[in-house]
N, C-alpha and C positions, 0 to 999 in steps of 0.2 A: 444745876437742877435735878433731886434726887429721884430718881429709876424715871428718867425722862422716858425714855423709849416706850415705857407699858404706861405712861399716862396718855399719850400719845394715843396707844394703841383702844385706850378706855374709851379717851374721846371721838375716835372713828367709830367703836363700835354703837357710844349712846345717837351718833348721828344718824348711823345706819337704821337703827330703831326708827327713828323717826321715820324716815324713807319710806319702811315697810311697814308703814302705820300700825307698829305694835305697842306704841305710845303716843298721846298728844300731848303738846304743852311740854312739859316737866316734868312728868308724871314716868313712874320706872326708873331704874336703875342698872349701873355696873361696877363689879368687879372683878380685881386680880390680885389672888395672894404670888406675894414676890418674897421666897424665905419666909421671913418672922414678921414682912409687914403686907398690907393690904392696901392698893391703890383704890379709890371707886371714884366715883361721881360726886360732887357737895350737894348740897338741898337747895333745891328751888331756883336753879340757875338753868338758861333756855341752854338746849344741846348746840342751837344753830350759831351761837356765838361762845360757845365755849371752847377755852383753850387748855392745854396741856398742864398749863400752869395754876387753871384754877382746879385739877383734880385733886384731891387731900391723898396723901398719905398715913396712914393709922398702924398699932401694932395689933397685934390680936387680941390686946383688949380695949381698944376703941379710942388710945387715946391718941392725940393727933401728932405726928411724929415731922412732918412739912406740909405745907399750904395753909394759905390765908384765909379760907372758906370753911364753915361748916361741914359735914361729910353729909348724907345721907340721911334724913333720918330712919331710916331701915337698915341703918348700918346694923344693929343686932341678930337681923334676920342672915347678911352677908357672912357675920364673924361665926354664926353656928355651923352655918355650911363649910367654914375651914376649920374650926375645933371639933367639930363630932361628925361630919359627914366626907371626911377627904377630899373634900371639893379644892380645885386651882382657879377655878373664875367664876363669875355667878352672876346670872342673867335675870332681872326682874322686868316686867313687864306687866300694860296696864291693856295687853289685847282683846279684842271687843270679843270674838265669840267666845275663847275660855271664861271671861267675865259672864257670860248670857248663860252660859252653861252651868258655871257656879250657883248660881239661881235655883236650878232646878234638881244638882243632882247631889250626888256626896262620890262621884268617883267620873272619871272618863270613860265612860263604854267604849267595849272592846270594836271597834267598828271597822279596825284595819289592824293589820298584825305589826306597821309602824309602832305601835304601844309598847314591842319590845325593847325597843332602842331606851326605855326608862327603869328596864329589869322587871316588868311585869306590871300589871295594872295599876292606874295612877290615881292617887286620892285627892280628894278635895278638901281643904284643913278648913277647920271650923273659924267662922268670921273673930276678929278681935283687933279693937283701933289700931292701927297700923303705927308702929314705932313703937308698940309696947312689950314689953317681955313677956306677955299673954301670946299675942302673933309669933314673936317667936316660937316659944315650946309647942303653937300646934304645927307652924311648920316644920318644928324639927321632928315632931311625931308622925306628920304626913311623910318624910323624906327616908324614913327608916327602910333602906334597902331599895331604894327608891333615887334616881337623877333628875325628879323633879316633880310637881305639884301644882295645883292648883286652889288661889286661894280665896274662899267664898266672900263674894261683894267685893271683889279686889282685882286678881288680876292673878299671873303664874311667878312661879320662883324653877330656874333650873340651873342647873350645877353644871362641870366641868374638867376635864382635863387640862382645856384652853380655855380663850375668850370665845373661840371657833364652834370649839364643839358643846357649850354650855348656849350658844347662839342658836347653833343649830337645831339644839333640842327646843328652845323657845318657838322657833319657829315650827317647828312639825308639831308639838302640844298645839299651838294655835290651829294647824291644819287638820288635827284629829276633831279638834272642838268645833270646826266650822262644818266637818262632813258631818259629824252629827247632829247639829243644828241643822243643816241643808234635808238633810233625810228627815229626822222627825218631825219636819214642817208637814210633812206630805204622807206620812203614816209612821208604821211602827218597825224603826231601824232592824235588820236582822244585826246579830253580834258573833262575832267569833265564841265557841265554845272554852272555857278555861283553860284544857290541857292542851288546846291548839295555841293560846299564849305560851303557855311554857313550854313548849316546844320551839317555838319562834326564840325564845329569848335564850333560849341553849344554841340556836343557830346564829346567833347574832353575836356570839362569843368569837365566831372568829369569820366574823362578815367584815370586806374589805380584802385593804392590798397586804400578805404577807411582810413581818418586819425585812427591812434591808439588812445584810450585816456586813 
């Protein structure tokens, strides 16, 4: 089976999304770039019973290279992340707090410095019908200079250098939205000033362990 390990990793992450309540049923999708190929979750397939053989392999034009099922209808979102935003992995969720926030705002408020992990303020992309080129274009604009966005009436999309990195951003983005939703339910949340967000973005560039030699 072509890219067997990568397909298994996509299945494992899709199933984790269900356990972490970032998706319900067959919603959301996951993909990973492997050279000039992309492994992605299939359309309308239950994650609990999904197998690596169900995962679809496509090229960067979206043509199926290996797999018997149709790729996710949101494949255009994934491909634009690889061709225009240098992503290596993409995680798309229908998480509750982020979707609720998308109905109220056009950005994710700076309630916490963790926003810096996305490169700065995170936008809410305007609504468009799922699977359309209009949604792809809206999301691509929202991702300019960022590694995540929220889609109005829809969910989130996060990119990363690996599946783990993209998934960590998806979880953090949901957490940020949840913090704002909880705080705004009882008052007007205080926000970090833009210059502090910029300062933390710079500090995040050296965050974590130094590379080994």
